[in-house]
C-alpha positions as CSV (number, residue, x, y, z in Angstrom):
1,M,2.2,-4.7,-22.3
2,T,2.6,-7.4,-20.5
3,L,0.8,-6.7,-17.0
4,L,0.9,-10.4,-15.6
5,R,4.0,-12.5,-14.5
6,T,5.9,-14.1,-17.1
7,A,6.5,-17.5,-16.8
8,T,10.1,-17.2,-15.3
9,H,10.3,-13.9,-13.7
10,P,7.9,-12.4,-10.7
11,W,5.8,-9.4,-11.4
12,Q,6.9,-6.1,-11.1
13,P,5.3,-2.8,-12.0
14,Q,5.7,-1.6,-15.7
15,G,4.6,2.0,-14.9
16,T,4.5,4.6,-11.7
17,V,3.3,3.0,-8.4
18,Y,0.9,5.6,-6.5
19,G,-0.4,5.2,-2.9
20,T,-3.2,6.6,-1.3
21,L,-3.3,8.3,1.9
22,L,-6.2,9.3,4.4
23,N,-8.6,6.4,2.6
24,F,-9.5,4.5,5.6
25,Q,-12.6,6.2,7.5
26,R,-10.8,5.4,11.1
27,E,-7.8,7.3,9.9
28,W,-9.6,10.2,8.3
29,D,-11.7,10.4,11.8
30,L,-8.8,10.5,13.7
31,W,-6.7,13.4,11.9
32,A,-10.2,15.3,11.3
33,P,-9.9,17.6,14.0
34,R,-6.6,19.0,12.7
35,M,-7.5,19.3,9.2
36,H,-8.4,22.9,9.5
37,D,-5.1,24.1,11.2
38,D,-2.0,25.3,9.5
39,P,-0.6,24.6,6.6
40,H,-3.9,23.1,4.8
41,K,-6.8,25.0,6.9
42,A,-9.0,22.4,5.1
43,P,-10.0,18.6,4.6
44,P,-8.7,17.7,1.4
45,Q,-11.1,17.6,-1.5
46,Q,-9.2,15.3,-3.8
47,P,-7.3,11.7,-3.0
48,V,-4.1,12.6,-1.5
49,L,-1.5,10.6,-3.6
50,Y,2.3,9.9,-3.3
51,V,4.6,7.8,-5.4
52,K,6.6,4.9,-4.6
53,S,9.8,5.3,-6.7
54,A,11.4,2.3,-8.6
55,N,14.0,1.5,-5.8
56,T,11.3,0.9,-3.8
57,F,10.5,-2.7,-5.9
58,N,11.0,-5.6,-3.9
59,P,10.2,-8.5,-5.9
60,A,8.3,-11.7,-4.1
61,G,10.8,-13.8,-2.2
62,Q,13.0,-11.1,-1.0
63,D,13.6,-9.3,2.4
64,L,13.2,-6.0,3.4
65,V,16.5,-5.2,4.7
66,L,16.4,-2.6,7.3
67,Q,19.6,-0.4,7.2
68,D,20.7,3.1,8.7
69,G,20.2,1.8,12.2
70,I,16.2,1.9,11.7
71,Q,15.1,-1.0,13.9
72,E,11.1,-1.3,12.8
73,V,8.9,-0.3,10.3
74,D,5.4,0.2,9.8
75,I,3.1,-2.5,8.0
76,G,1.2,-0.8,5.2
77,A,-1.2,-3.5,4.0
78,S,-2.6,-2.8,1.0
79,L,-4.2,-3.8,-2.6
80,G,-2.5,-2.5,-5.6
81,L,-4.7,-1.9,-8.7
82,V,-3.0,-2.4,-11.9
83,M,-4.1,-0.2,-14.9
84,G,-5.4,-1.0,-18.7
85,D,-5.0,1.2,-21.5
86,D,-8.3,2.7,-20.8
87,G,-7.3,4.2,-17.4
88,Q,-9.4,1.3,-15.8
89,V,-8.3,-1.5,-13.2
90,V,-7.6,-4.5,-15.0
91,A,-5.7,-6.8,-12.5
92,G,-4.5,-6.5,-9.0
93,G,-2.6,-7.9,-5.8
94,L,-1.8,-7.7,-2.2
95,M,1.2,-5.4,-1.4
96,L,3.2,-4.5,1.1
97,D,3.8,-0.6,1.6
98,W,6.2,-0.5,4.0
99,S,7.4,2.8,5.9
100,V,9.5,4.3,8.6
101,P,7.1,5.7,11.5
102,H,6.6,9.0,11.2
103,A,3.9,11.6,12.5
104,S,2.5,13.4,9.8
105,Y,0.5,11.5,6.7
106,F,-0.1,15.0,5.2
107,R,3.0,15.5,3.4
108,P,4.7,12.0,3.8
109,P,8.5,12.5,3.6
110,V,10.4,10.6,0.8
111,K,13.1,9.4,2.9
112,F,10.3,7.9,5.2
113,R,8.2,5.9,2.2
114,C,10.6,5.4,-0.7
115,R,13.4,3.6,1.0
116,D,15.3,1.0,-1.0
117,G,13.0,-2.2,-1.0
118,Y,9.9,-0.6,0.8
119,L,7.1,-2.1,-1.3
120,G,6.6,-5.8,-1.1
121,L,5.6,-6.9,-4.3
122,P,3.3,-10.4,-5.2
123,A,4.9,-13.0,-7.3
124,A,1.7,-12.0,-9.6
125,V,-1.4,-10.1,-10.0
126,S,-4.7,-11.5,-10.6
127,P,-7.8,-10.4,-12.9
128,W,-10.0,-7.4,-11.6
129,S,-12.9,-8.6,-9.6
130,E,-15.9,-6.3,-8.4
131,A,-15.9,-8.6,-4.9
132,W,-12.6,-6.4,-4.1
133,A,-15.1,-3.7,-3.1
134,K,-15.5,-5.8,0.0
135,L,-12.2,-7.6,0.5
136,Q,-10.4,-8.2,3.9
137,I,-7.1,-8.4,4.1
138,H,-5.6,-10.4,7.2
139,V,-2.1,-9.4,8.3
140,L,0.0,-12.1,10.4
141,C,3.3,-11.5,12.2
142,N,5.2,-14.4,13.0
143,G,1.9,-16.3,12.1
144,V,-0.2,-14.3,14.9
145,P,-3.0,-12.1,13.3
146,V,-2.3,-7.9,14.0
147,Q,-4.7,-6.8,11.9
148,Q,-7.8,-6.9,9.3
149,V,-8.1,-4.6,7.0
150,Q,-11.3,-4.2,5.3
151,L,-12.1,-2.4,2.0
152,S,-15.6,-1.8,2.7
153,M,-13.9,0.8,5.3
154,M,-12.6,3.0,2.8
155,K,-13.4,6.7,2.4
156,R,-13.4,6.3,-1.3
157,A,-14.3,2.7,-2.6
158,I,-12.4,1.5,-5.8
159,P,-14.5,2.6,-8.6
160,Q,-14.7,6.3,-6.9
161,L,-11.0,6.5,-6.1
162,V,-10.1,5.2,-9.6
163,A,-12.5,8.2,-11.2
164,D,-11.3,10.6,-8.8
165,V,-7.7,10.3,-9.3
166,N,-8.3,10.3,-13.3
167,A,-10.3,13.3,-13.0
168,F,-7.2,15.6,-12.2
169,M,-4.2,13.3,-13.8
170,T,-4.1,10.1,-16.3
171,L,-3.4,6.7,-15.0
172,Q,-1.3,5.2,-17.7
173,A,-1.8,1.3,-18.5
174,G,0.8,-0.5,-16.4
175,D,0.5,2.2,-13.3
176,V,-0.4,1.1,-10.2
177,L,-2.5,2.7,-7.7
178,M,-2.5,1.3,-4.0
179,V,-6.1,2.0,-2.4
180,G,-4.6,3.0,1.0
181,T,-3.4,1.3,4.3
182,D,-5.4,1.3,7.4
183,V,-4.5,2.2,11.2
184,L,-5.6,0.3,14.2
185,E,-7.7,1.8,16.6
186,T,-4.7,3.3,18.6
187,G,-4.3,5.3,15.0
188,L,-1.0,3.5,14.6
189,R,-0.4,1.0,12.0
190,P,1.2,-2.8,13.4
191,R,5.0,-2.6,13.5
192,A,7.8,-5.1,12.6
193,C,11.5,-5.3,13.3
194,A,14.0,-7.6,12.1
195,G,13.4,-11.6,12.4
196,D,9.6,-11.0,11.6
197,R,7.7,-12.6,9.1
198,I,4.9,-11.0,7.5
199,E,2.0,-12.4,5.7
200,L,-0.9,-10.9,3.8
201,Q,-3.9,-13.1,3.0
202,A,-7.0,-12.3,1.2
203,T,-9.7,-14.6,0.0
204,G,-9.2,-15.3,-3.8
205,L,-5.9,-13.7,-4.0
206,P,-2.1,-15.3,-3.6
207,S,-0.7,-14.9,0.0
208,L,2.3,-12.1,0.1
209,V,4.8,-13.4,2.5
210,Q,7.8,-11.0,3.5
211,R,10.7,-11.3,5.8
212,V,12.6,-8.6,7.8
213,S,16.0,-8.7,8.4
214,G,19.0,-6.3,9.2
215,G,17.9,-3.7,11.7
216,A,21.7,-3.3,13.4
217,A,22.7,-0.2,14.7
């Protein structure tokens, strides 16, 4: 199985892509007072995952096209971890986990997270590096910094997240596990609308640039 980009085609996932919720301490703390409410009545004990279906895959160089009257989207800056044959990380890259703004992150509705093109992909992924534990992802909108995501602030660091997920399911070669997306101090994520150019930057990884288009009512 070829996990990196070929010479002529941008990289795309060859397995299932999983996103992780509530894996940054700030968002966890904001939700903590409500974690004992219905329907769950307790904080989650295992990683909270969701699937980004294949229709969301948006290869490098393509726009995110807003449709159905949607005017803005949440910017989900994340690191995607590509799995090898042993269920361990072999590669990774910056990814844009777009979503339509919505209130609850306990049970993310498919219609908000799994719309066509809602996963911005890198042109290529890079070999695994232990330095990613302290990676900082800089998010720029039209050249202006709007967020800095620090992986050191994750509730589960990369090795623990991978181990905890593998404890209740099997990550297959080619699967991608995104470590999660952080929120701003307001509890919201930065947002983009048609005409915006979003760029993710992180030391040691290729930058990811994606434009947003469409958005007409």
